[in-house]
C-alpha positions in Angstrom: -27.7 4.9 -4.2 -28.7 1.6 -2.6 -30.7 0.3 0.4 -31.7 -3.1 1.7 -33.9 -4.1 4.6 -34.2 -7.9 5.3 -35.1 -9.7 8.5 -34.2 -6.9 10.9 -30.9 -6.2 9.0 -30.5 -3.0 7.0 -28.0 -1.2 4.9 -28.5 2.4 3.6 -25.7 3.4 1.3 -25.0 6.9 0.0 -22.9 8.0 -3.0 -23.1 10.4 -5.9 -23.1 10.1 -9.7 -19.5 11.5 -9.8 -18.3 9.0 -7.2 -19.9 6.1 -8.9 -18.5 7.1 -12.3 -15.0 7.5 -10.8 -15.2 4.1 -9.1 -15.1 2.5 -12.6 -11.3 3.1 -12.8 -10.5 1.9 -9.2 -7.6 -0.6 -9.1 -7.7 -0.8 -5.3 -10.7 -0.3 -3.1 -10.4 0.0 0.7 -13.0 -0.3 3.4 -13.3 0.2 7.1 -15.9 0.7 9.8 -16.2 3.5 12.4 -18.5 3.8 15.4 -19.6 6.5 17.9 -21.0 8.8 15.3 -24.7 8.2 16.0 -26.8 7.8 19.1 -28.0 4.3 18.2 -24.5 2.9 17.9 -25.0 1.7 14.3 -21.7 1.1 12.5 -20.8 3.4 9.6 -18.9 1.6 6.7 -16.9 3.6 4.2 -15.7 2.5 0.8 -12.9 4.3 -0.9 -10.7 3.9 -4.0 -6.9 4.4 -3.7 -4.7 5.6 -6.5 -1.0 5.0 -7.4 0.1 8.1 -5.5 -1.4 7.0 -2.1 -4.4 9.3 -2.5 -7.6 8.0 -0.9 -11.0 9.0 -2.3 -14.1 7.9 -0.4 -16.8 7.0 -2.9 -19.6 5.5 -0.7 -20.8 5.6 2.9 -23.2 3.1 4.5 -25.0 3.0 7.8 -25.9 -0.5 8.7 -27.5 -2.5 11.5 -24.4 -4.6 11.9 -20.8 -5.1 10.7 -21.4 -8.5 9.1 -20.9 -10.2 5.7 -24.2 -8.9 4.4 -23.4 -5.3 5.3 -20.0 -5.3 3.5 -21.5 -7.3 0.6 -24.2 -4.6 0.0 -21.5 -1.9 0.3 -19.4 -3.6 -2.3 -22.4 -4.1 -4.6 -23.6 -0.5 -4.3 -21.3 1.1 -6.9 -22.3 -1.4 -9.5 -26.0 -0.8 -8.6 -25.5 2.9 -9.1 -23.5 2.3 -12.3 -26.3 0.2 -13.8 -28.8 3.0 -13.2 -26.4 5.3 -15.1 -25.8 2.9 -18.0 -22.2 2.3 -16.9 -20.5 -1.1 -17.0 -19.9 -3.2 -13.8 -16.4 -3.0 -12.4 -14.2 -5.1 -10.2 -11.0 -3.7 -8.5 -7.8 -5.8 -8.6 -7.3 -5.5 -4.9 -9.4 -5.0 -1.7 -7.4 -3.4 1.1 -8.7 -3.7 4.7 -7.8 -4.9 8.2 -8.2 -8.6 9.1 -12.0 -8.5 9.6 -13.3 -11.9 8.4 -16.6 -10.3 7.3 -14.7 -8.1 4.8 -12.8 -11.1 3.5 -15.9 -13.2 3.0 -17.9 -10.3 1.4 -15.1 -9.3 -0.9 -14.8 -13.0 -2.1 -18.5 -13.1 -2.9 -18.6 -9.8 -4.8 -15.1 -9.5 -6.3 -13.9 -13.1 -6.5 -11.0 -12.2 -8.8 -9.7 -9.4 -6.5 -6.7 -9.9 -4.3 -7.4 -9.4 -0.6 -4.6 -7.1 0.6 -3.9 -7.2 4.3 -3.1 -3.9 5.9 0.5 -3.9 7.1 -0.2 -1.3 9.8 -2.9 -3.5 11.4 -0.7 -6.6 11.1 2.1 -4.7 13.0 -0.4 -3.5 15.7 -1.6 -7.1 16.2 2.0 -8.3 16.6 2.8 -5.5 19.0 -0.2 -6.3 21.1 0.8 -9.9 21.3 4.3 -9.0 22.4 2.9 -6.8 25.2 1.0 -9.8 26.4 4.2 -11.8 26.5 5.8 -9.0 28.6 8.8 -8.8 26.4 11.5 -6.3 26.9 11.1 -3.1 24.9 14.5 -3.6 23.2 13.5 -7.0 22.0 10.2 -5.7 20.8 11.9 -3.0 18.8 14.3 -5.5 17.2 11.5 -7.8 16.2 9.5 -5.0 14.6 12.6 -3.7 12.8 13.3 -7.1 11.3 9.7 -7.7 10.5 9.7 -4.5 8.5 12.5 -6.0 6.3 10.3 -9.1 5.7 7.5 -6.7 4.6 9.7 -5.4 1.9 9.5 -8.7 0.0 8.7 -8.2 -3.7 7.5 -11.7 -4.5 5.8 -14.4 -2.6 8.8 -16.6 -2.9 11.0 -13.8 -1.4 8.4 -13.3 1.4 8.5 -16.9 2.5 12.3 -17.0 2.3 12.8 -13.8 4.2 10.4 -15.0 6.9 12.2 -18.3 7.1 15.4 -16.5 7.9 13.6 -14.1 10.3 12.2 -17.1 12.2 15.6 -18.8 12.4 17.0 -15.6 13.9 14.3 -15.0 16.5 12.5 -18.3 17.3 15.1 -19.7 19.7 14.5 -16.8 22.1 10.8 -16.1 21.3 9.2 -19.4 20.2 5.6 -18.4 21.3 5.8 -15.2 19.3 7.1 -16.8 16.2 4.4 -19.5 16.4 1.8 -16.7 16.5 3.2 -14.8 13.6 3.7 -17.9 11.5 0.2 -19.3 12.1 -1.7 -16.0 12.0 0.2 -13.9 9.4 2.3 -16.2 7.2 0.5 -19.6 6.9 -3.0 -18.1 7.1 -4.2 -16.8 3.7 -5.4 -14.2 2.8 -4.0 -12.5 5.9 -0.4 -13.2 4.7 -0.6 -10.5 2.0 1.0 -7.7 3.9 4.3 -7.8 1.9 5.1 -4.8 -0.4 5.0 -6.6 -3.7 1.5 -8.1 -3.3 -0.1 -4.9 -4.8 2.7 -3.2 -6.8 2.7 0.6 -6.7 -0.3 0.7 -4.4 -0.4 1.4 -0.6 0.3 -1.4 1.8 -1.9 0.1 4.6 -5.4 1.3 5.1 -4.3 4.4 6.9 -5.7 6.8 4.3 -9.2 5.6 4.8 -8.9 5.6 8.6 -7.9 9.2 8.4 -11.0 9.9 6.4 -13.1 8.2 9.1 -11.5 10.5 11.7 -12.6 13.5 9.5 -16.2 12.1 9.7 -16.0 12.2 13.5 -14.7 15.8 13.3 -17.7 16.7 11.1 -20.1 15.3 13.8 -18.1 17.1 16.5 -17.4 13.7 18.0 -21.0 13.6 19.2 -23.4 10.7 19.0 -26.0 12.3 16.8 -29.6 11.2 16.6 -30.0 9.0 13.5 -32.1 11.5 11.6 -29.6 14.3 12.2 -26.7 12.1 11.3 -28.3 11.0 8.0 -29.1 14.7 7.1 -25.4 15.5 7.7 -24.3 12.6 5.5 -26.6 13.7 2.6 -26.0 17.4 2.9 -22.3 17.6 3.7 -20.3 14.4 4.0 -21.1 12.6 0.7 -21.2 15.8 -1.3 -17.7 16.5 0.0 -16.6 13.1 -1.4 -17.9 14.2 -4.8 -16.4 17.6 -4.7 -12.9 16.3 -4.2 -13.3 14.4 -7.5 -14.6 17.5 -9.3 -11.4 18.2 -11.2 -13.2 20.2 -13.9 -14.1 22.9 -11.4 -10.6 23.1 -10.0 -11.9 22.8 -6.5 -10.3 19.4 -5.8 -7.1 19.7 -3.8 -5.8 16.4 -5.4 -6.4 14.4 -8.4 -6.8 10.6 -8.9 -3.6 9.4 -10.6 -3.6 6.3 -12.7 -0.5 4.2 -13.3 0.5 6.4 -16.3 -0.1 9.7 -14.6 2.8 9.5 -12.0 5.9 11.5 -12.4 8.1 14.2 -11.0 8.0 18.0 -11.3 10.8 19.6 -13.2 12.2 21.1 -10.0 12.4 17.7 -8.3 13.9 16.2 -11.4 16.6 18.9 -11.4 17.3 18.2 -7.7 17.7 14.5 -8.5 20.0 15.2 -11.4 22.3 17.4 -9.3 22.4 14.7 -6.6 23.3 12.0 -9.2 26.3 14.0 -10.5 28.4 13.1 -7.5 26.9 9.7 -6.6 28.6 6.4 -7.5 26.2 4.1 -9.3 26.2 1.0 -11.5 24.1 1.0 -14.6 23.1 -2.4 -16.0 21.4 -2.8 -19.4 18.9 -5.5 -19.7 16.5 -6.3 -22.5 13.6 -4.8 -20.4 15.4 -1.5 -19.7 18.2 0.2 -17.8 18.6 -0.8 -14.1 20.6 1.7 -12.0 21.9 0.5 -8.7 23.0 3.0 -6.1 24.4 2.6 -2.6 23.3 3.8 0.8 25.3 6.2 2.8 26.8 3.4 4.9 28.1 1.4 1.9 31.4 1.9 0.1 31.3 2.4 -3.7 33.1 -1.0 -4.0 29.9 -2.6 -2.6 28.3 -2.0 -6.0 30.1 -5.0 -7.5 28.5 -7.1 -10.2 28.4 -10.0 -7.8 26.4 -8.0 -5.3 24.1 -6.8 -8.0 23.3 -10.4 -8.8 22.8 -11.2 -5.2 20.5 -8.2 -4.8 18.3 -9.3 -7.7 18.3 -12.9 -6.4 17.1 -11.5 -3.0 14.2 -9.8 -4.8 13.2 -13.1 -6.4 13.8 -15.1 -3.3 16.2 -17.3 -5.3 19.5 -16.3 -3.6 20.0 -18.1 -0.3 21.4 -15.8 2.3 23.2 -17.6 5.2 21.1 -15.7 7.8 18.7 -12.8 8.3 21.5 -10.4 9.2 22.9 -11.0 5.7 19.6 -10.2 3.9 18.9 -7.2 6.0 22.4 -5.8 5.4 22.0 -6.1 1.6 18.6 -4.4 1.6 20.1 -1.6 3.6 23.0 -1.0 1.2 21.6 -1.2 -2.3 18.7 0.6 -4.0 17.5 -0.1 -7.5 16.0 2.4 -10.0 14.5 1.3 -13.3 14.3 3.3 -16.5 12.2 1.7 -19.3 13.8 1.6 -22.7 12.7 4.3 -25.1 12.5 7.1 -22.5 14.5 10.3 -23.0 15.5 13.1 -20.7 12.7 15.2 -22.1 10.2 12.4 -21.5 11.3 12.2 -17.9 11.4 15.9 -17.4 7.9 16.3 -18.7 6.7 13.7 -16.2 6.1 11.0 -18.8 7.4 7.5 -17.9 9.5 8.7 -14.9 12.1 6.3 -13.4 10.8 4.0 -10.7 12.4 2.9 -7.4 12.2 -0.8 -6.6 11.3 -0.1 -3.0 9.7 3.0 -1.5 9.5 2.8 2.3 6.9 5.5 2.8 6.1 4.1 6.2 9.1 1.7 6.7 12.2 3.2 8.4 14.5 0.1 8.5 15.0 0.0 4.7 17.4 3.0 5.0 15.7 5.7 3.0 15.7 7.9 6.1 18.9 8.0 8.1 20.4 10.5 10.5 17.2 12.6 10.4 17.5 13.4 6.7 16.0 11.8 3.6 19.0 10.1 2.0 17.1 9.2 -1.2 14.9 12.2 -1.5 16.0 13.2 -5.0 15.4 9.8 -6.4 12.3 9.3 -4.5 11.1 12.6 -5.8 11.0 11.3 -9.3 9.9 7.8 -8.4 7.0 5.7 -7.4 6.9 2.6 -5.2 6.5 0.3 -8.2 8.5 -2.9 -7.7 9.8 -3.3 -11.2 12.3 -6.2 -11.4 13.6 -8.1 -14.4 12.6 -11.7 -14.9 14.4 -14.4 -12.9 16.3 -15.5 -16.0 17.7 -12.1 -16.7 20.8 -11.6 -18.9 23.0 -8.6 -18.5 23.9 -7.0 -21.8 26.0 -4.1 -20.6 27.6 -2.9 -17.3 28.7 0.6 -16.6 30.0 2.2 -13.4 29.9 6.0 -13.0 
């Protein structure tokens, strides 16, 4: 679809018409590099689009002379180059998800200046874990740090993120000053690498793991051998990129998954029935706001009385970052005991059952154990999660409660 050879640097980028056309609706694009797939050691860069159901769809593959700004820039430009040839409009995603590679950040800023640069939470964690190993910290301390850092990651707004980190630092800095200095300078006060909190890209994945899995599949296709360049390019053109396209071929029915836009998410009838049965015996507080109905439910470890109106206010203030908890233990305890489900006004049981406008959960851990969705080896919130997404849908900070009901 696109190639460039300048001053010893080169980029050869492969895609298909179907992939280019699909890229026009990408809200989040992710990118990553992989090595050891060709004899010459040239890096292979992959560009993918990610949907609201954590599905990753590779749409372009580049073999480059390096892994520098120019290489990522040409990769990002390639889908618009292909689109122009097809008479399609240019397109910019709202978010670029990747690890902390500076070349990706610079290239994304040049090609997609309006896109948010989302930092992969998984890579952030791995960097912190590596730093802790260098400090030779006790394993128990490492586990506590990572557990509490996972609570910070659950922030739904930038204000809440900074407030949660402030309490996190107050909790751990006395014992681990060098570690907290590293986290603060590298991952909190260092934009754009401080965008690993959940609410930065609502409803979208907070890691790049889906694309990394795809890169592993590429290595499987090459039998983990370093192929001669000609052989590798033949494989890319005959099997790898056509497979990208076939996954997007919904009309043929051959695709095992489908790109889901924000309005496509929902629950199957069987999962909705499971959720309804669970809700029959579960204490919950329903709060009516102008924006919709907000349902607050408790975790297994919290008593029904914990769902007081006062705690509901504190919980919402925690989401905004406007409620000042006395310490980190307090904020972690609240996030472990209350969950919020939102139901937009105007939705009926039939709408929900038919997967139209399904309820949404304020937090969906997906890859974060400490929030409490998974306890004692079972999925406590599975019925609600089954009919939910990870959309962080909270009322405005100046919300006014119009009705309260406890069931």
